[in-house]
N, C-alpha and C positions, 0 to 999 in steps of 0.2 A: 790275913790273906788266904787262910785255909778255907776250903769249901768243898762242895760236892764235885766229884770228878766230872769234867765237861768233855764230851766227845770232840776231838779235834779233826777237821777235815783231812782226808788222806794226803792231799798235796802239801800240807803243812807238817807232816811227820818228818823226823830227821832222816838225812841221807845215811844209808847203812855204812858207807865208808867213813863218814865223819859225823858222829852223833851230835856234836855241838853245833852243827850247821844245818840249815834247812835244805830241803830237796831242791828248791829253786832259789836263785839269787835274788830276784825281784818278785815279790808276791803282791797280789792286789786283793784286798777285801772290800766288801760293800756293806754299808750299814744304812738301813731305812729307819728314819726316826718316826715317832708317832705323829698323828695329825694334831695340829695346834688348834687352840680355841678360835683364833682369828680365821683360820682356814675353814673350820666348820661353820662359822658365822657367815662367811662369804658363799656358802653353799658348795664348797669343793667336795669332790668325790675321790676316794682312794683309787689310784690307777697303777700303783706299783706294789708288788708283793713278792715274798720269797717263796720259790717253789720247793727247794730243798736246801741242803747245806751249802750248795755252790751256785745255784741258778736263781736269777732274779728276772721277773717278767714285768715289762712296762707296757701299758695299754694306751694307745693314742685316743684321747677323749674327743677329738674333733670328728664331726659327722657331716657328710655332704651327700644327701640322697641324689643330687643331680649328677654326681660324678659316677657315671656308669662303669668306667674303666677300673675304678678302685672298689667297686661295690663287693666284689668277690674276694678281695684281698684281706688277709688277717690283719687286724689292728693291734695285735700283740707281737712283741719282739722279746726274745730271751737273750740274756747275757750270762755268761759263765765266768766265775771268778774262783780264786783259791778258797774263799770263805765268804759266806753271805749271812747277814744278821738282820733281823726285823725288829719291830718295836717290843717284842717279848724278850729279846736278848738282853742279858744283864751286863754291867760293866766287867764283872768277873769273867763272863763268857768271852767277851771281846778280847780282853787282855790275855787270857790263857791261850786263845787260838792264834793270836797275832804276834805277841811280844815276849811272852814268858820264856820261850825257847832261846832267845838271844842272850839272856843274862849270863849263862855259862860261857858262851862264846866271847862276850866282852871281857870277862875275867881272864880268859885264855889268851887275849891279845888281838881279838878280831874287832872290826868296826861294824856297827849296826845303826840303822836309821829307821824311824817310824814317823810317818807324817800323815796328817789328816787333810783331805782335799774335798772341795765341793762348794756349792753356792752358799751365800750368806744365810744364816738362820737354820742350818740343817744339822746342827749338833756336833760340829767339829771340836769346839772348845769343851763341850761336855764330855766327849770321848777322851780327850787328852788330859784335861784337868779335873773334871768331875765336880762333885760337891763334897761337903763334910761327911754326909751319910753314904754317898756312893762315889768313892775316890775313882779318879780316872787312871789312864795308863801311866802317867808320870809318877804319881804317888805309889802305885802298885809296883812299878818297875824298880823304883828306888828302894822300896822296902825289901823286895826280893834280892836286889843287888847286895845290900849290906848284910842280909841274912846269909847269902851264899858265901860272902867273904868271911863272915864269922865262922862258918862251918869249915872253911879251908884249914888245912894242916898248919901248924905253927911255923913251919919253915917257909911258908908262902904268904908273906905279909904284903898287903896292898895299901896304897894311898889313893884316896878318892878326892877329886876336885871337880868343880862345876863352874860353868859360865852360862849366862842367860842374856840374850839380846833380842831386840826387835828391829824389823825393817819397816820403817814408817816413811812413806813418800820417797822411797829409794834412798833413805838415810838410815845408817846403822847406829842404833843407840844401845848403850850398855844399861841393862835393867838392874844390875847389882850395884853399880857405882855410877850414878847419873852424872853426866858432864855436858856442858854446852857444845862441846866439839863432837863431831861425828867420827865414827871409826871407819877405817879403810880395809879393803881386802888385798891380799897379796898371795902369791904362790911360792912355796919354799922350793928347795933344790930337788925334792922328790915329786913336785907337781901338786902337792896337797895345798888346798886353799885355806889360808889362815886369816883370822881377824886381828889386825895390828892393834895392840893396846887394850884388848879385852881383859876384864878382870876375872881371874880364876881364884876361887875361894875353896880352900881345903875344908872337908867336912868329915867327921868321924862317926856320924850316926844318921839314921833316917830322919830323926827329928830336926837335926841341924839343916839338912838339905831341904826339907819341907818348909822350914821357916824362911830360908833364902828364896825358895820358889814363891812363897806367899808374898814376900816383900817385893819381888820382881813383878808379880802379877798386878799388884796395886799400882805400879808405875807404868804398866802397859796402857797404851792408848785405846780407850773404848768410848764409843759415843752411840747414842740411840738413833735408829733410823726407823722408817715406817715398816721395814721388813723384819727388824730385829732390835729389841729394846736394849740389848747389851752387845751390840755389834763390835767385834774386834776390828780395829782400823789398821792393824799391822800384822805382819808375820812374826811369830815368836819362835825362837830356837833355843832349846835347852840342851847343852852339851855336857855330858858327864864323862870324865876321863879316869880310867883305872890304871894306875902305875904300879907294877910289881916292884918291890924293893930287891933289886938284884941286877947284876951286870948282864947285858945281852938279852934281856927280856923285853918284849914289845908291849907298849901301852895299848889298851883297848878303849874305844870310844863309843858311847851311846848317844845318838842325837834324837831328841824328841821334838817334833816340829808341829806347831799349830798354825796352819795357814789361814790368812784372812780369806773370806769367801768372795767369790765373784758376784757381781750385782749389776742390775739394770737401774739406771737413774730414774726411769719412769716408775719402776716398781718401788724403789726405796724412797722416792720423792726427795732426793738429796739436792741441796743447793749450796753454793758457795764452797766453804772448806770441805764439807762432806762430799761434794761432787768431785773435788780435786783428789781427795783421798781415794774415792772409788775408782777414778781414772788410773791412779798409780797401782792400785790393787789389780785391776783388770789387765793392765799392761804387763805386770810381772807374771800373772797367771797365764797370759797369752804366750809369753816367752817360755814358761814351763811347758805349756802344751806343744809349742814348736819343737822343743828339745825331745819330748816324748815321741812326737811324730817322726823326727829324724832318726832317733834310736830304734824305733820299731820297724823301720824299713827292712825288707829281706836283704840279708847280707850286710846290713849296717849302712850308715850314711858316711860319705867322705868327710863331711864337716858338720859338727854340731855346735851351734852358736850359743855357748853358755854365757857369753858376755853381754847378752841383751838386757840382763837385770842382775841386781845383787842376789836375788833369790836363787836364780839358776846357777850362779857361780858357787854359792854355798852348797847347792845340791849336786855339784858336778861329780864328786866321788860317789854319792848315793845312787845316782842314775847311771853313771858311766862305768861302774864295775869294781870300785875299790871298797864297797860296803855292801853288807847284806841288808836289804831294804824291804820294808812293808809300806805300801800305800793303802790307807783306809779311806775310801771314797764315801761320801755322804750325800744322800738325796732325801727330798720330801716326797711322801706318797701322794700328795694332793694334785688334783687335776689342774689347778691354777699354776703349778710349777712344772708343767710337762716339758717345756722347752729346756729349762735349766737341768732337769733330771736326765733328759735324753742326751744332752751335751756332756754331762758328767759321766754317764755310763759309757758313752762312746770313747772318751779319753781314757777312762779307767780300763776298758777292754783293750785299748791300743797299748797301754802301758804293760799289759800282760805279755805282749809280743817282744818286749826287750829281753835279750839274752846275753848280758855281759858275762865274761868269765873272770872270776876273782879268786884270789887266794886269801889266806887269813891276813886281814889288815893290809892287803895289797902286796903280799909277799910273792915273789917270783921263784921259779925253780932254781935260779942261780943264787938265791938268798935263802938257805934252808931255815926252817922254823926252829925256834927253841924247843927243847924236849917237852917243856911244860905247856906248849900251845896245842890245842885241839888234839888230844891224845887219840890214837887209833885203837879200836877194840883189839882184844887179844887174837881173835880170829876174824880178820876182815872178810867182808862179804864180796864174792865175785860170782858172776854167772857160771853155771855148770860148763865145764870144758874151756873156760876162758882164764888162762893163767895171767898172773900179774906180771907186768913188764917194767923193769927199772927205767927211770928217766935219766938221761944223761944231763948232769948239772951244767955242762957246757953248751947244751943245745938251747938256742934262744926260743922264747915263747912264740915268735912269729913263724918259726919253722915247724911247729908242731901241727899246724893245720887246724881248721875249724872243728873237725870231727873229734879230735883228741883233746882231752882236758887233763889237767894235773890236779890230783887230789891234794888239798892244802895240808892234810894231816900226815901224809906219807909220800915218799918219792915213788909213786906208782902211777901208771897211766892206764886207763881203761875206757874205751869209747862206749861201753855199755852202762856206765854209771848213770843211774836215773837222775842224778843231780845235774847232768850236763846234756840231757837229751834235748 
């Protein structure tokens, strides 16, 4: 996994108050895949490009000389994200800028989620799973996770287990232990969504986990369509749990999610079962879009309907504030995919507006963190002239106000912390 040091966008640098957590709770990255041979054969032109490390420009390919009112308007629109990648970006670059910083947080007892979003055939599975020669985020994250655990001191032993499932036509299937019966979701006493009956397999090395991942991928539903010869027909969720061996220590969870791509039946030429699969995929992604829209409203929405699909229920913690989350949106640069690219960019930019407030693994001020979780630097950073103020453990979260936030690593409160602006 070692390689050349890759510059990381400033917004993905750690928060000075808590170095194991990123400066924003929900980050959004955008990746533009290369033009495909089929798109070039159809005469498509590139209309999307990366302007710099954070800005992507999309150009409207439609021209109407008779429309005088729009003649003087710019046909280009810029979108700003936490990180932007184009066809020259390597798998290593994407991993280091989006996911690598979460590994230490998960070992410390925090929850983290990385999921790939976008239309079908735009490279989501390649980003998450990769190939033998170019491993994706899953393989790289698992390798770094076991390496970090091995480097821990001898008195901090950890046990790693994993589960792997798919959501196919709104039915949850266990990819590690196939069964004719579907799995169900439920919420525990803390409001965390769990999958009842899912198989959790313990693993002691990177090789064991990668073998389990390969076995699960072979059982995942994939079928060819006109838009993608290896189209994933289901959402895949890999969950890795790190349990420290000791009383009073919190487990950390890392969720790596490869979403099925949205698709148009006319474009994919689907019929019969493929059309039914596409309808279920679009319905769950529409529910995800509605949740993002509700969460991104100024001041928050009074109600976010996570129960519209199994996917949104699983992503409830990731979107709603109990997990540190990265959304990697994918688009094609081809002019023939303009509508899909514009829709994806719009939803991805809207997701950037979500501002949940989270503690480590959902910890609240009234439940102090273990000493081993998210250690604070010896000299915490505070703005000049701004003294740290102790937080009363008895004071409820709701009484702190939207401007004040609690640092998960120490019982201090500072409205100037860049992580909560």
